[in-house]
ZAMARGU-4260 file (C-alpha; in steps of 0.2 Angstrom, whole numbers, plus 5000, padded with zeros to 4 digits):
<rodrens>
0) 4889/5009/4795 | 4882/5005/4777 | 4873/5021/4776 | 4889/5031/4781 | 4899/5022/4768
5) 4885/5026/4755 | 4886/5044/4760 | 4905/5045/4758 | 4903/5037/4740 | 4890/5049/4736
10) 4900/5064/4742 | 4915/5058/4731 | 4904/5057/4716 | 4898/5074/4719 | 4916/5081/4720
15) 4921/5072/4704 | 4906/5079/4695 | 4909/5096/4701 | 4927/5095/4695 | 4921/5088/4679
20) 4909/5103/4676 | 4923/5115/4680 | 4935/5107/4667 | 4922/5106/4653 | 4911/5121/4656
25) 4918/5130/4640 | 4916/5114/4629 | 4902/5108/4618 | 4895/5090/4619 | 4907/5083/4605
30) 4922/5090/4613 | 4917/5083/4630 | 4914/5066/4623 | 4931/5066/4614 | 4940/5069/4630
35) 4930/5056/4639 | 4934/5044/4625 | 4953/5047/4628 | 4951/5043/4646 | 4940/5027/4643
40) 4953/5021/4630 | 4968/5024/4642 | 4959/5015/4656 | 4954/5000/4645 | 4972/4999/4638
45) 4979/4999/4656 | 4966/4986/4662 | 4971/4974/4647 | 4989/4976/4651 | 4986/4971/4670
50) 4975/4956/4664 | 4989/4950/4653 | 5002/4952/4667 | 4992/4942/4679 | 4988/4929/4667
55) 5006/4927/4662 | 5012/4926/4680 | 4999/4912/4684 | 5004/4902/4669 | 5023/4904/4672
60) 5021/4897/4690 | 5010/4883/4685 | 5016/4875/4668 | 5030/4884/4660 | 5043/4873/4670
65) 5036/4857/4663 | 5048/4846/4652 | 5041/4846/4634 | 5045/4827/4631 | 5035/4820/4646
70) 5016/4821/4651 | 5011/4829/4667 | 4997/4823/4679 | 4995/4841/4685 | 4985/4844/4670
75) 4972/4833/4678 | 4971/4844/4693 | 4974/4862/4688 | 4958/4866/4678 | 4947/4859/4693
80) 4956/4870/4705 | 4954/4885/4694 | 4935/4882/4692 | 4933/4880/4711 | 4943/4896/4715
85) 4934/4906/4702 | 4917/4900/4707 | 4920/4904/4726 | 4926/4921/4720 | 4911/4925/4710
90) 4899/4918/4724 | 4906/4926/4739 | 4915/4941/4733 | 4907/4947/4717 | 4890/4941/4721
95) 4885/4944/4703 | 4886/4935/4686 | 4902/4940/4677 | 4902/4926/4663 | 4898/4928/4645
100) 4905/4946/4644 | 4899/4951/4627 | 4881/4945/4630 | 4881/4954/4646 | 4886/4970/4637
105) 4872/4968/4625 | 4860/4965/4639 | 4865/4981/4648 | 4863/4991/4632 | 4845/4985/4630
110) 4838/4982/4647 | 4849/4991/4660 | 4851/5008/4652 | 4869/5004/4647 | 4873/5004/4665
115) 4885/4991/4671 | 4890/4988/4689 | 4906/4996/4695 | 4914/4980/4701 | 4915/4974/4683
120) 4929/4986/4680 | 4940/4973/4689 | 4931/4957/4694 | 4930/4950/4676 | 4949/4953/4675
125) 4952/4943/4690 | 4940/4929/4686 | 4946/4927/4668 | 4964/4927/4672 | 4962/4914/4686
130) 4951/4903/4675 | 4963/4904/4660 | 4979/4903/4670 | 4974/4887/4678 | 4969/4879/4661
135) 4951/4884/4658 | 4949/4882/4639 | 4941/4899/4636 | 4946/4916/4629 | 4952/4932/4638
140) 4942/4943/4626 | 4925/4942/4634 | 4931/4947/4652 | 4941/4961/4644 | 4927/4967/4634
145) 4915/4967/4649 | 4929/4977/4659 | 4931/4990/4645 | 4912/4992/4643 | 4910/4994/4662
150) 4924/5007/4662 | 4915/5017/4649 | 4898/5015/4657 | 4904/5020/4674 | 4913/5035/4667
155) 4897/5040/4658 | 4887/5038/4675 | 4900/5049/4684 | 4898/5062/4671 | 4879/5061/4672
160) 4877/5058/4653 | 4861/5053/4645 | 4857/5035/4639 | 4864/5039/4621 | 4881/5045/4627
165) 4883/5032/4641 | 4880/5019/4627 | 4893/5028/4616 | 4906/5027/4630 | 4901/5009/4634
170) 4905/5005/4616 | 4921/5015/4617 | 4927/5005/4631 | 4922/4988/4623 | 4931/4993/4607
175) 4946/5000/4616 | 4948/4983/4625 | 4948/4973/4609 | 4960/4986/4601 | 4971/4985/4615
180) 4972/4966/4617 | 4975/4963/4599 | 4984/4979/4595 | 4971/4981/4581 | 4962/4998/4582
185) 4952/4995/4566 | 4946/4979/4573 | 4940/4988/4589 | 4930/5000/4579 | 4922/4987/4567
190) 4919/4975/4582 | 4908/4988/4590 | 4899/4993/4574 | 4896/4975/4569 | 4893/4966/4585
195) 4887/4979/4598 | 4877/4987/4583 | 4881/5005/4587 | 4875/5018/4575 | 4887/5023/4561
200) 4887/5042/4562 | 4901/5054/4564 | 4896/5058/4581 | 4898/5040/4587 | 4912/5034/4576
205) 4924/5048/4580 | 4924/5045/4599 | 4925/5026/4595 | 4941/5029/4584 | 4949/5040/4598
210) 4946/5027/4612 | 4953/5013/4601 | 4968/5023/4595 | 4972/5028/4613 | 4970/5010/4620
215) 4981/5003/4605 | 4994/5017/4609 | 4994/5011/4628 | 4996/4993/4622 | 5011/4997/4610
220) 5019/5007/4624 | 5018/4994/4637 | 5020/4978/4627 | 5030/4983/4611 | 5025/4984/4593
225) 5026/4966/4588 | 5009/4959/4582 | 5000/4946/4592 | 5003/4933/4579 | 5021/4937/4574
230) 5021/4928/4557 | 5029/4933/4541 | 5021/4927/4525 | 5033/4920/4512 | 5030/4920/4493
235) 5025/4901/4496 | 5011/4908/4508 | 5004/4921/4496 | 4987/4919/4488 | 4986/4911/4471
240) 4971/4911/4459 | 4972/4892/4457 | 4968/4890/4476 | 4951/4898/4475 | 4942/4881/4475
245) 4951/4876/4490 | 4947/4892/4499 | 4928/4889/4494 | 4929/4871/4502 | 4938/4879/4517
250) 4923/4892/4518 | 4910/4878/4518 | 4920/4868/4531 | 4922/4884/4542 | 4903/4887/4541
255) 4899/4869/4547 | 4912/4870/4561 | 4904/4886/4566 | 4887/4878/4567 | 4895/4863/4577
260) 4903/4876/4588 | 4887/4885/4593 | 4877/4869/4595 | 4889/4860/4605 | 4892/4874/4616
265) 4874/4875/4620 | 4871/4857/4622 | 4886/4854/4634 | 4883/4870/4643 | 4865/4866/4646
270) 4869/4848/4652 | 4882/4854/4665 | 4872/4869/4671 | 4858/4857/4673 | 4867/4848/4687
275) 4859/4856/4703 | 4873/4851/4715 | 4887/4863/4714 | 4900/4850/4720 | 4895/4838/4707
280) 4896/4851/4694 | 4913/4855/4699 | 4918/4837/4700 | 4911/4833/4683 | 4917/4848/4674
285) 4934/4846/4682 | 4936/4828/4677 | 4930/4832/4659 | 4942/4846/4657 | 4956/4838/4666
290) 4955/4822/4655 | 4954/4832/4639 | 4969/4843/4643 | 4979/4829/4649 | 4977/4820/4632
295) 4977/4836/4622 | 4989/4849/4631 | 4985/4862/4617 | 4968/4864/4625 | 4976/4872/4640
300) 4971/4890/4642 | 4966/4901/4627 | 4977/4891/4615 | 4986/4904/4607 | 5003/4894/4607
305) 4994/4880/4598 | 4989/4890/4582 | 5006/4900/4583 | 5015/4883/4582 | 5005/4879/4566
310) 5008/4896/4558 | 5027/4895/4561 | 5028/4877/4554 | 5032/4869/4571 | 5018/4857/4571
315) 5028/4845/4582 | 5027/4858/4596 | 5008/4853/4598 | 5014/4836/4605 | 5024/4844/4619
320) 5019/4836/4636 | 5008/4824/4626 | 5006/4805/4627 | 5009/4805/4609 | 5025/4815/4609
325) 5035/4801/4601 | 5023/4801/4586 | 5026/4820/4583 | 5034/4817/4566 | 5021/4805/4559
330) 5010/4814/4546 | 4994/4804/4548 | 4995/4805/4567 | 4997/4824/4566 | 4982/4825/4555
335) 4971/4815/4567 | 4978/4824/4582 | 4974/4841/4574 | 4956/4836/4570 | 4953/4829/4587
340) 4959/4845/4595 | 4948/4855/4584 | 4933/4846/4589 | 4937/4844/4608 | 4941/4862/4610
345) 4923/4867/4609 | 4918/4854/4623 | 4932/4860/4634 | 4927/4878/4632 | 4908/4874/4635
350) 4913/4864/4651 | 4924/4878/4658 | 4911/4891/4657 | 4896/4880/4663 | 4906/4873/4677
355) 4909/4890/4684 | 4924/4897/4675 | 4924/4915/4668 | 4929/4917/4650 | 4923/4920/4632
360) 4921/4911/4615 | 4931/4924/4605 | 4948/4915/4606 | 4941/4898/4605 | 4933/4902/4589
365) 4950/4908/4582 | 4958/4892/4589 | 4945/4881/4580 | 4946/4891/4564 | 4965/4889/4564
370) 4964/4870/4567 | 4951/4869/4553 | 4962/4878/4541 | 4977/4868/4546 | 4968/4851/4545
375) 4963/4855/4527 | 4981/4860/4522 | 4988/4845/4530 | 4976/4833/4522 | 4979/4840/4505
380) 4998/4839/4507 | 4997/4822/4515 | 4986/4814/4501 | 4989/4824/4486 | 5006/4832/4489
385) 5000/4849/4483 | 5011/4860/4494 | 4997/4870/4502 | 5003/4883/4514 | 4998/4878/4532
390) 5002/4896/4538 | 4990/4905/4526 | 4976/4892/4528 | 4977/4893/4547 | 4975/4912/4546
395) 4961/4911/4534 | 4952/4897/4544 | 4953/4908/4559 | 4943/4922/4550 | 4931/4909/4543
400) 4925/4901/4560 | 4925/4917/4569 | 4914/4925/4555 | 4901/4911/4557 | 4901/4909/4576
405) 4900/4928/4579 | 4890/4933/4563 | 4904/4946/4561 | 4913/4944/4544 | 4920/4961/4544
410) 4927/4960/4561 | 4935/4943/4557 | 4943/4949/4541 | 4951/4965/4548 | 4956/4956/4564
415) 4966/4943/4555 | 4973/4956/4543 | 4979/4967/4557 | 4985/4953/4569 | 4997/4946/4556
420) 5000/4960/4544 | 4993/4948/4532 | 4984/4960/4520 | 4990/4950/4505 | 4977/4937/4510
425) 4963/4949/4509 | 4954/4940/4495 | 4954/4923/4503 | 4949/4930/4519 | 4934/4938/4511
430) 4930/4922/4502 | 4931/4911/4517 | 4923/4923/4529 | 4908/4927/4518 | 4905/4908/4513
435) 4906/4903/4532 | 4894/4917/4537 | 4882/4912/4524 | 4882/4893/4528 | 4881/4896/4547
440) 4867/4909/4545 | 4857/4897/4534 | 4859/4884/4548 | 4857/4896/4563 | 4854/4914/4560
445) 4859/4919/4578 | 4876/4922/4584 | 4883/4914/4599 | 4880/4930/4609 | 4862/4935/4603
450) 4851/4919/4603 | 4844/4920/4621 | 4843/4939/4620 | 4833/4939/4604 | 4821/4925/4611
455) 4818/4937/4626 | 4816/4952/4615 | 4831/4960/4623 | 4842/4962/4608 | 4846/4979/4600
460) 4849/4979/4581 | 4852/4992/4567 | 4834/4992/4564 | 4829/5007/4575 | 4810/5003/4575
465) 4814/4986/4582 | 4827/4993/4594 | 4815/5005/4602 | 4802/4991/4605 | 4816/4982/4615
470) 4814/4995/4628 | 4795/4994/4630 | 4789/4981/4643 | 4772/4973/4642 | 4770/4973/4661
475) 4774/4992/4662 | 4761/4996/4649 | 4747/4985/4654 | 4732/4994/4662 | 4724/4985/4677
480) 4710/4998/4683 | 4696/4988/4674 | 4682/4982/4685 | 4681/4963/4685 | 4664/4955/4685
485) 4659/4938/4690 | 4650/4926/4678 | 4635/4925/4690 | 4631/4943/4689 | 4615/4950/4682
490) 4612/4965/4671 | 4605/4974/4686 | 4622/4971/4696 | 4631/4979/4682 | 4620/4994/4681
495) 4626/4999/4698 | 4644/4996/4694 | 4643/5007/4678 | 4638/5022/4688 | 4656/5023/4696
500) 4666/5014/4682 | 4679/5024/4672 | 4680/5011/4658 | 4668/5005/4645 | 4674/4987/4645
505) 4672/4974/4659 | 4682/4957/4660 | 4671/4943/4665 | 4680/4930/4676 | 4676/4914/4686
510) 4680/4911/4704 | 4698/4906/4700 | 4702/4922/4690 | 4701/4914/4673 | 4695/4925/4659
515) 4678/4920/4652 | 4675/4934/4640 | 4672/4953/4640 | 4656/4964/4642 | 4656/4981/4632
520) 4646/4995/4638 | 4639/4998/4620 | 4631/4981/4621 | 4622/4985/4637 | 4615/5002/4632
525) 4599/4996/4624 | 4593/4985/4639 | 4602/4994/4654 | 4587/5006/4657 | 4574/4993/4655
530) 4571/4986/4673 | 4562/4971/4667 | 4579/4966/4659 | 4589/4968/4675 | 4587/4950/4679
535) 4596/4944/4664 | 4613/4935/4667 | 4627/4945/4661 | 4634/4931/4651 | 4620/4934/4639
540) 4629/4950/4634 | 4647/4943/4635 | 4657/4941/4620 | 4674/4933/4617 | 4689/4946/4614
545) 4696/4945/4596 | 4712/4939/4603 | 4722/4938/4619 | 4740/4943/4624 | 4751/4932/4635
550) 4759/4942/4649 | 4777/4938/4644 | 4775/4942/4625 | 4786/4955/4617 | 4779/4971/4612
555) 4784/4969/4594 | 4774/4953/4593 | 4759/4961/4601 | 4756/4976/4589 | 4752/4965/4573
560) 4737/4957/4583 | 4729/4974/4585 | 4730/4977/4566 | 4724/4959/4562 | 4709/4961/4573
565) 4705/4979/4569 | 4704/4983/4588 | 4712/4995/4600 | 4711/4985/4616 | 4715/4967/4620
570) 4715/4957/4637 | 4732/4951/4644 | 4731/4933/4652 | 4744/4921/4659 | 4747/4904/4652
575) 4733/4897/4662 | 4721/4910/4655 | 4720/4920/4671 | 4716/4938/4668 | 4729/4951/4671
580) 4724/4967/4663 | 4722/4976/4646 | 4734/4983/4634 | 4730/4997/4622 | 4737/5001/4605
585) 4737/5019/4609 | 4747/5017/4625 | 4760/5007/4615 | 4762/5020/4602 | 4763/5034/4615
590) 4776/5024/4624 | 4786/5021/4608 | 4786/5039/4604 | 4792/5044/4621 | 4806/5031/4621
595) 4811/5037/4604 | 4813/5055/4610 | 4822/5049/4626 | 4835/5039/4615 | 4838/5053/4603
600) 4841/5065/4617
</rodrens>
């Protein structure tokens, strides 16, 4: 039955490919990629629209009927239900990891030939919408980016493109998804160039532009022309030179909050994922999330309504369905409430993802940034009566924390400018984004998406030398056809082995496979023809290798050892010093050259 199903799928793919060849037989490569970019952008735009419709439907059924002036105990229950439902969906239907969407896209580019499983074209949307709709305090962007990237990857696979062009379509899908959800085509392009680190060439940027514009057009057609953050800046909100010191302070605060964001996300996530029992993980995650949302309702879902309330001067709306509703007009309570929400949002986000939810960190970084900027403005107005614009500081704070968390200052600047039509704030956006980036980079050079990938040697960068090395795996290049000799062998034993050996170096091991040293043929030549020497123990000729390579080391860390020790061959061992094989510098360089040709073609 399974074989018959696979046969039908293969036949369908063949028909699609034959049709594709007929349509494009008179086109060159760039024209084909342009057409595919339109197709990918349109699909990503429709996928984003469907995601938002499902999310809106779930939230409308669950919370939109609540009375604003009373608290609701359902906030305790909803998040846990969502986490359990999504966990079961992932375990029994998806049977694959669909969380941390942007990280998975980066991993696919470096380690999977830019090939993403076909189910990601829809499963991330379902998992993300259910998680957020039931109150999971995460963002929709990561599932949508993974969906768009999966669409691009699978279109490239159906068209039987090479790695370079599949990667390009993958990036087109990811950029189109961002452009569609925010109605921000420039941000979609910059996101791909800055975070997914696509090459900046006309051959890559033009399809990227086409897909982003197509997706944005779909979004505008289906959802209207209103910006996501419908805020109009008044003259009081405009940038003033005298506020530059305040924006510098805000940049520093955003940098520190970015560091808190990434560190807390890692700490809380590791603690909850460390709970081996799934039921206990659901219980603990559900209780933490339920309590936080019950006390601070703005933590429910992605939180867009929260920072929109700040921007529209409706700070009292933050207290809706809250225990503190009657204190909504007290200024110092508002300040403490905003600060508390700012810090607990990260805990709620990390708990949601670690307990089994599906979502991203994109929207939470905007949320935390908005509340960071608003808290500074509220503090200045409360203590010094400076008349600082909460709207402008909220917008600029969003760019600040996002810049630090994602290590993407350009994306954050253009996103906020496009979201709000706030181009009048370009100077403070640049000041805060750059300072926040610098502060957080000093404290932690990795973005929230890249740390684990970099540690595993699976991160592509704009440095093409390093990126090529990412594709080279030590275990694939290691040579294992060396004759192993035991420590109790004599020279006479080795003379017999040499006659049939194809190598001039021999690893010496003990009975447990530990590497004791190596014997080189050149060191034996003088005595191997003297029969009176054949009784000499081979350990008399054994030397220690100049260095050893651990079996899990990254290729880019291995190469310097050859240069430092002036050698072309080094043994590979595990952490217990058990012999595995040898790695040669020449084989690494040949593999590098072949991989470079493969990528360029």
